[in-house]
N, C-alpha and C positions, 0 to 999 in steps of 0.2 A: 433317559439314565438308568444304570444297572441297580438293582434292589439289594444286589448284594456286594458290589465291587466296593475294594478300601483303596484309598489314596493316599499317599505318603505326605502328611501334612508338615509343613515348615519345621514344626517345631520337633520333629523328630517323631511323634505320635502317629495315628489313624484313626482317620474321619469316616464315618459310615456313611456314605450315598443314599438315597432314598428320594423318592417322588416328593414333590412338594404337597401333591395334593394329599398322600398318605399321613406325609408329617405332620400338616395342619388337621388333617383328620382326627388321628389319634390324639393329637396334645388339647383338641376342643372337647373330644369325649370324655378325657379325662377331667377336664374342667367341668365339665356338666354333669358327671357323675359326681364330681365333689361337692357341686351346688346342690344337688337334689339330696344327696345321704348328709351333708352337713352342714346343710344353710337352712334352706329353705322348707323340705316336706318332713312334719311331725313322726315321730314312730309312732305305729296301733299302740303300744303297750301302755307307755308313758304320758302319751299325748305331748311330749317335750320333746325341742329341738336342741342340739347340741348344747347352744349357748345357756340357754335355762336350765338344761342339766347340770352343766357346770357350775352356775350360780349357786343351786340349792346344794350341792355337794361341798363346793367351798364354805357355804354360810354353816354348814355341818359341822366340817374341820374344824372351824373358827367356836364351834359352839353357841351358837345363836340360837338356843332355844327359844320356845315360842312363849315360854316364864321366865327367861331370862333377861341378860340387857342387851342393849341397843351398842352396836359398832357401826363406827363411822362408813359412809357408802363408800368413799373414797379406798379405806382399807380393802374393804370387800372386791371392788372391782379390780384392784390392783392386784390382790391374790388370784382371782380368776384370770387374770391377764397372763401372771408370770408364771402361775402353774398350770392351768390346764387350757385357755384359750389365748393363743399368742395373736390376737387383734386388737383394733383400736378399743383403747379404755372409753371412750365416747359410744360407741356401738354397746359395750358390755353394761356399762350404767344405764343407756335409755332402756335395753332389754329389762334391766333387774325393775327400774320404775316402772313401766306398764306392769308388772306383775303385783306392782302394789296398789294400781290403780282400782279401786271396787268400781268405776264406771266404764271400765276396760275388762276388767275379768271377773268373770263372775263368782268366783273362791279366791280371792287374793292369795298367792304363795308367800308374798314377803310384807311382812309388817312396817310400814315407813314411819318415819318419825320426822317430822318438817315438811317441807315444802315439795311434793311427791308431783306438783300439775294438777289441773283441774278441769272439769268438763268443758271449759268456755275455751280449750285451747293453748293456755299457758303452758309454757315447759315448766320441766323441774328446775328446781335449785341445782348448784353445781353440788358435785358429790363431795367436797369439803363442809359442806353446810348441813346435808339429812345423814340421818342415821339407819339403821335397819336392823329387823332378825326377821328369824322363820315365823311362818303362822302355823298354825295346829292342822290345816289343809297340807303343807308343806313336808310337814315333818309324817306326815300318812303316807306321803307317796315315796319317803325313805326308809321306811318303816320296816326294818329287817334286814337291811345294807350289808348289817356286821356279823350276820347269820348266813354268808355264802349264799344270799339270795339269787343275786346276777353276777355274771361274769364280770371281771374289771380287764380292763388293757394300759398299757403303758402311756404317759402323756407323749405331748408332742416331743419333749428332747430326752423321755426314757428314764427321766429322775424318779419320777411319782408315776401314781398308777390312778385311774378314774375307773367310773361305773360305766360298762355298755350301755346300760338300760336300768331305770329303778323300778324298784318293787312295786309300789303303786298300787294303794291300798283301793282305789276309787278309780274310774273310768275318767282320768283328767282329760283326755282328746275332746270328750263329746262335754264334758263337765265346765270347762274353760275354753274351748274351740282353738281355734289356730288359724293361722292365714300366713301365708308366703306366695313367694314366685321364682319359679327356679328356670331352669334353660327347658323351654318346649313345654311345660306342664306348670301349674298353679295348685293350688288350695285354698278353702274358705270354709271355714267349719264353725258354725255360731255354739254360742255356750248353751248349757241345758241344765235341768235342775237333776242334782243329785239323787234325790230320794226318788225321782223318778227313773232313773237310770237304773237305781240298784235294783227297784222291782222289777225292770225288764232284765236285769242280769238273771234276778233268781228264776225268773218265769222260764228263762232260758234255760238254767238248770235243770230245771224239773222237768223241761221239754226240749231236748235238743233239735226237735225238727219243726219248732216254731216258727211262722212266717212272719215276715216283717210288718203285716197288716196286722198280727197280733200281736207285737212289739208295741206298735202305735196305740194300744188300747193303756199302756204304762206312760209311753214317751209322746205323747200330742204333740210335741212341735218344742223349739227353743227357747229357751228363758233367759232373753238378756238382762245383764245386769242393770238397765236403766229402765228396766221397765218394758211401758210399751202396748200395743193391741194390736196382735197378728190379725189380718182379715184374708189371708189365703183361704182358697176353698179346702174342704179334708182331701176331695179326693190329690187335689194336685199335691198338698203335704205328701202323702201317702205315695206319690208316684217320686217324688224326690227322694223320699228315703228307702225306697226301693230299688232306685237305679244309683244313686251316690251325688245326683248332678238335679239341681231345680234353682227353684228361690222362693222367698216370702217376702208377703206385702206388708210392711210394719207401720202402723200409724202410732202418732202421739196417743197421750191419753189427755184428754179434755172434757172441762164441765161449763156449763153455763152459770154464770154468778148474776142473782138479783140484785139489782142497786137501788130499787122502788121505784115508784112515779113511772113504770113503764121503761125504766131502764135496764140495760143487762152490759153484761161482759163475758167475754171467754178467757178461762183461765186454763193454761197447758199445766199440766202437773208433771206428765213424763215425755221425754223427746226421744226419736228412736235412735237406735244404739250406734256409736261411734260419730253420731253428728256434733260438731262443736257448738255449744247453744250461742256463743257470742256472732258466730259467721251466720247463724239461722237468724238470729233477730238483724243482722244488717241485710240478709236476704228479703225477710219481710219489708224492710225500711225502704229497699231500692223498690220492691214491687208498689208500695204506696207511691214513691217520688217518680216514680215513671206512669202511675195512673194506671197500672197493669192490673191494680184490683182497688175499683175506684167505691166499690162495697165498703172496705176496710177504712177509717180514720186513722189509728194509729195504734203502737206494738210497744209496750213497756217491760222491761225485764227487771222485776221483782225478787228475784232469787235470793236466797240465802244460804243456808244449807242445804236446801231442797229446791226444785224447780218451782218454777211459779212465773210464768211469761203472760203478761195481759195482753188482748188483742180486743180492742175498742172499734166497735162497727160504726157506720158512719152515719147509718138511719136505723132506728128501732123496731122499723117495719119489716126488717129483712130477716129470712129463717137463721138462725146459728148454725141447723147444719148446712143450709146454702153457704154462706160464707166460710164453712170447713172445707166443704167439698172444692171450692176456689183453692182455697190455700192446701189443701192436699195435690192437687193438679200444679201447682206451681213455684213450690217450696217442698224442703226437705221437711216439715212435718207429716209426710208420708216418702217412703224408700222402697225399694227392691232390694234385700239382702240375698245376694247368693247365695248357695250351698254345691262344694263340689270337695267330696270328700274324698282325695288323692294323697293317701298317706303310705307310709313303708310298712310293709307288713315284716316280722322278723327284724326291722331296721334294715331291710335290703331291697325288699323289690317294692318299687311303687305303684299302687293300685289304687283305681278308683272303688271303694266299697261301699256297699249298703249300709243301712243300721245293723242289720245281723251279723252281717261280716264283721263289723268294729266292734260290737258286744263281744264276739265269740274269739275274735284277737285278744281281747282283755282278759276274757277267762282263762283260755290256754296259757297265757303269761302266768295271770294267779296260779294254777294248777301247777305249773315249773317252779314258780317260787314256793308253792307249800312243798313241794318234793324235796326241792334243795336246803329249804329251812329244817323239813323234818331229817332229812338226813344230818344236816349238821348238827341236829342237835342230838340225833342217835351216837353221833361221836364223841360228844361232849360225855355224853352220859356213860358211854362205855368207857371213856377216861376215866372219868371219874369213881365209878364202879371199880377199877383197878385200882384204884388210889385208895378208896373205901376197904376194898380186901387188904391190901398191905396194912394200912391201918389197926384193921379189926384183929389181923394174925400180929401185929406188934403189939397190941394190949393183951392178946393171950398168952403172948411170950414176953413179957414187960421185961423180967428180970434179965432173960438172955440178950436179949436187946440194947438192953443199958449196959449192961457186961462188954458187949462187942464195940458199943461207941466208946465207953470208958477206957478198955486196954489196947485196942487191936488198933494197928498202926492204919490201916484201909479200912476204916469200918464202912464205906460203901461195897468194898468189894467182899468183906465177909459177909454182910447182910444177904448177899446176894449168891455166896456159895453154900451158904448154911441151908442144910434139910432140915424144913420145919416141921416134917412131917412124924420126925422120932421123938420128938418131946415137946408135952403141951401140960406144963404143970398145972396150969389154973385151969384150961379147958377138962382134966380129967376130974377135977372137984365141981364140974358144973353139969348139972340135973340133966341138961339137954343135950350134953355132948355127945358126938358120934366120930370116933375113931376113924381116922382113913385106912384106905385099903392099905396091905404092907407093901406093895410094890409101887404104890402112888410115891411120887417124890413132889414134896411140897416146897417149892423157892420161890425169893421174892424177884421180880421183874428191877428193870434198872428205872421206870419210872417208879415205883412202889418204894424203893430202897432213896431215892432221891426226897422223895415225901414223906418218909421216915425220919431223915436225919433233918429235915427241915421244920420236924413239927416241933413246935412251943413245948415247955415244960407244963406250961398248965392246963395242956390240952392230955395230960396222962390221969387226970380224976378220971372217976368210975363213971360219972353224970356224963361225960362227954362219949364214953364207949356208947352207953345207952341213944346217945343223939347218932353217933354213926350209923346204929344198926338200923334206927329208924329212916335214916336220909335212904339208907343203901335199899329196904324195903320200898319207899317212895319212890327210888329211881328205878328200880326193877318194873314196877307197876306202870310207871311212864314210859319204860322204853317198850312194854308189850304193847301198848297202846300206839307207840309210835309204828309199830311191826304190822301192827294191824291196819294203819292208816296206810303205809306206804305199799302193803299188798290189797288194798280195795277202793279201786277208783270210786265207786257209790259214796263209800265214806270221805273220800277226799271231796267231791262235791258239795255232802253235806257240810263239811267243814267250811269250804269256802263261802256256803252261802251262811252261813252262821258269822262268818267274818263283814259281808257287806251288811248285814244285819245289823251290827256293832258300827259298821261305817253310818249305815241309814240314821242311827239313832244320835250317833255324833253332829252329822250337816244336815240331818234332816229339816223338817217342816217347824219340829219345834225348838230348833236351834237358833241362835241369835242369825237373821240374813238367809235361814235355810226355806222359809216360804218362797211358792211361785210368784214372782213377778210381774211377769208378762202372762195377760189376759188373751184371749180369743173372742172374736166377734165375727159376725156376719156382714159384709161390706153392703152396703146398698147398691143397687144398679146404677152404672154411671148415668146422668141425667145431664140435658142440656140447661145449663143454667141462663133464664131469659134474662138478657138484659135490664129491663123493667125492674127484675127481683133485687139490682145490684145497684142500680144507680136512682137516685131523686130525679124524679120527673118533673123537668122545669123548663118553660118554652126559652129556645134558642134563635137567631138569625145566622144562618151560614153564609159569610160573604167570601170569594173569593175571586180573587182578579185576574185579569188576561195572563200575567206571568206565574200565576200557581201559587201566589202567598195567600193562604187559608186563615181565618180567623172565625169564631164563635161568639157573637153580640147576645148578650141578656137580651132576655124579649123579644117579643115579636115586633120589630121596627117596621116603619112605613118603607115599601121596598121601592119608592120611588124618593127616597131620602138620598139628599147628596152625599156621599162615605169620601174618608179620604183614603188615599193610595198613594205608595211611591211614585217618585219622579221617572215617569217614563211609563209607568205602567197605568192600568185603567180598571173599569169594570168587567167583571166576566162571567160571573153567575152569585144569587144574591135570592137566597127562598125561605120560607120557615122552616122550624123543625123541632124538633124536642132532642133531649140531652140524653132520652133511651135509645132515638135513632141511630140506624147505621146507615154510614153512606156509601152509595155507588159512585165508583170514581171509572171513567171509560175512556181511554185512551187511543191515540190516533194508531198506535200498535196493533191493537184489537184486543186490549188485555182488560180484564176488570180488575179493580181493587177497593177493597173496602176498608173502611174507616168507621172507628165510633164518635158520635157528637159529642160525647162526654169526654172525651180524649185531646180534642183541637183547644188550641191556644184561646186565650180569654178576648174580648174586643177592646181591651184598653188600648194594646198597639197596633201595627198594622199586618199584624199574624206571622205566620211562618212558613215556610218553602213547602207545599205539599210532596216534594221530591224528598224531602227529608222523613217523611213517614210511611211513604209507600217507595217501590223501586221502579219509580217511572223516569225510562229514560230521559235525558235533555231534549234530545232531538224531538221526542213522542209530545203532541199536543193535548191539552185536556177537551176531550171531544164532549163528553156530557158529566154533570155530576149532581144528581139528586139524591132524596132519601129513599130506601130500600122498602119496597112493599109488597110483603110476601103473598105468593100466587100470581102476581101481575106477569103478563107476557111483554118482552121488548123488542122490536123491529130493530134489525142493524144491518147497516149496508156499508160499504165501501165504496171509493171514490170509482172504480172500475165499472162499477153497476151491479154488485154481486151482494145479494142479502138473503136472510131467512128472520125466521119468528124464533126466540128464544124463552124458556122460563126463567123468570127472573130469579128464582129460588135458586138456578142451578148458576148462575154467574156471582155469587159472594165467594169472595176469596177468602181464606184461611189464613195467609203469610202474606208480609209484605211482599213477596214477591208477584204475586196478583194469579188471576187465572186467564189464560189465553182462550179466547171464545172465537173471536171472528179471523179465521186465516186469509190471511193477505199475499199477495202477488209482490213480483220486485219492485214495481214504479207504484202500486197501489198503497192506499193510506185509509183507516176507518174515520167516516166523516158523516155518519147517521147514527143515532139510538135515540128511538123515539116509545115511546111507553105506548101502548094499546089499550084505548078505551072499549067501555061495555058499550056492543051495539055497532061498532066499528067493521064493516062488512068489505070497504074499498081500498084499495092504493093509489094515491096520487105521486105520479115521479116527473121531475122537472132537472134538466140537464144543463149544463152551463151553458151551451150554444142553443137554450132557448127552446127544449123541444118537451112537449108535454104529454104524460101518458097514464090512463088511467085503467087498471084490471083488479079483478077482485082479489080481495086477500088468501082467500081459498086457495088460491094458486103458488101460495108460499109454504114452505115446508117449516113445520117447528124441528128444531134441531138444538142440541145441545153444546155442538161445538160444529165448525167448519169452514167453507170458504163461502157456501151458500150458492144459489140459483142466479141466472143472469135475472135482472128487473128490467133494463133499458139497453137496447143497444149502441153502441158509440161505432163510430167509421174510423179509420185510421188515415192521418192526414202525415206529408211530407213533412219534415221537420227543416231544422238549420243543417248542414251538412249530411245530408242523406237519411237522417234518422226519423224515424216515426212515432207518432204517439196519438194521444185519443182525442179523436174530433169532437170535443164536448168533457163527456165524464159528468158522474152523478154530482147535481147540486144540491137538491131537499127533497123532501117525503114528507107527505103527510097521511094521515090514515083518515078515515070518515064514513059516516054512513049512508048510502046511497041516497034514501029518503028523504033524508036532510039536506045533501048538499055538502058544499064546501065553499069556505070564504077565505078574503087574504084582505090585506090593510092595502090601502089606496093613500095619496096625498093628501095634508090636511086633516089626519087624524080620521079620517072616512075610510071606513071597509064594505066590499063589494061581495055579494054574497049570490054564488052561482049555483042554482038548483037541480039543471039539467045537465050532466058533464055528458052526454050519448056522442058526441061527436068524436069526444078525446076516448073512449072506450074501445080497449082495443086488448091484444094478447100480451100476457107476460114476456117481455124479451123484445118486443118491437121498439121502433124508433120512436114513435110518437108523432104529433104534430104541433104547430106554433100554437102558443101558451093562450087562453082565452082575452078576450078585449081589459084593457086595464090590469093585466098581470104584472106585479111589480118588475123592473128593470133587472133587479140585481137577482132574480131567480128564486127568490125564499118566499116562501109561507110565511115565516115569521110567526111560529107557533112555538114558545118557550115550552119546556118540560114541563110538566105540572109537576111539583115535587108530592 
């Protein structure tokens, strides 16, 4: 399709044909730029997005000063929508409500009256029920708006005008932070303390080449409205501010409250920024309910106007620090707040800025505001001086002025035509009178003539003339000072520094809410919290049925005691353990799974399926279940006769999915998991086709994962329909000390002990011989795993 061809439309007009790719690209680019500049990213100069800027400007137009009355929020959002922001009123009201929430905004810009939401996550009341006005901080952002401090542009329909940016007496971008998601970019800036920002700005004024690391002496980090404790290392904080990207670890503030008699509880008084308290409490309650925090007994919310969360430990023997470390890992009592200082420079260019670049953009804006306000004031002074010169001239020729006004048909034109240099009857009698040059013509301007005609009669008194002369002298002195200011950059920066000093006095540590709320601390090194420290140590008996229904019965019961199982089910594994033990499950798929004994269901019922606790497939069988003994070694083997030794510490799984340790072939399955006892130096292997082999344990490699080596050789036999299968396969394994010999059960409760196994000693991987006399017909050593 041609880029420039015009086709005749059915209606008689012309349509421009262009490739679909170009059409979509141009329109999407327009949308992306609109989102970036008009919705998502804040301006580096005043730290506001257009909707926030329009809200404050509309409140100013409604004269909602911080010391004045309130107006309905519906009126404010309606004016903003109708005059400046043609979007949904719900979005406007939500933005305005957030500016009034002291738990979201460090220095609120809207003073709300009514329900504006809370830290629990409850929404504000409808706009018809709430009222609002500006705060002193908002007025500081708008200061100088009527003095031509910034540019204005037409509103969306061209009937009104709105400011492009606010004058901003303090660095609001960092003071209140910002967050937004645009097209292909986002921003997330935490709040900071105004006093610290002002100190950094003043240092940057005094030392324009200051580095970011130097500015961190004044701005050590964010200052969140909800307080909390920052535990990020200083090096990481410095790197974040240097690059404009990073994150901060933020924790709650807590303390231990002594209840007497050895009892204690933890009181959380500050929670991390933007965490909803109600959801936090629900999350902690879920952890207690699911037994993921067995060390914690209860959580209560005793908050009123302040935050007070009570955490009760299950045991008073637990250290408070250990309990809090567990909570930090599992809930939002600790979070990581991302920093992405992606802002609009000069309201146009998005850029990820460092701390220095953001402060420099603000200071450059303040200088431009100062110059514009100074020029505006200079123009006002020149206009007033022109009027005062006319007033003084009228007083010097008062009789002539009255005569012209009284008798002339057009007094305004007559006043402007009159040459006032020829006659000054009153002035000649004055001691300080200086006659004008003969060639000079002294006439009144249009502005002066209008001012004289609009002057009140009461102003014709002698005292008023003296006041005019004093005002003229004062304005001349101010004008000279402004000209000096406009011509001297050093004087301009000094003036800006003094303005910032006044801002610090107004919003600094001595003002209400101005003191730093977020503290800094050094996080302790992450340590593995022992289960013994989290759980009361109690004896239990682990019972797992043949079909995988598991339970933990209180106390150490008789292992030969008859237990109840579901219909069609029977005994599988029964052994003694402690509530602090971890249990290892070895499946026929070669994976190990880990369970906590304290997390198992009680023994009053018939248990729960083990497959609901770990991701053990339905087709996989439970080969072994036993307590974990750190430092022990295990002998693993598959039905194909391959195996190896693995350290037990290496098979502990951290997730429900388990840990693959024994790799299997297509037709093989895991069948053996035997713990090695101290002193064992030989391995006895028996196959399903009754072949017995003994070889040294040293011939088995120690691995952490793999298929292993061949333990015993099996021949292939022809099966049905021409298939081949193993003639035999591994049946059982036993390890023993060569000097002690090996024993196995016989009928009638008797056991046979064989000390000399030299006849069956061979090389690993060989076939073996017929078993010793009296060996069980099921080819099993019948040696249960010692838990």
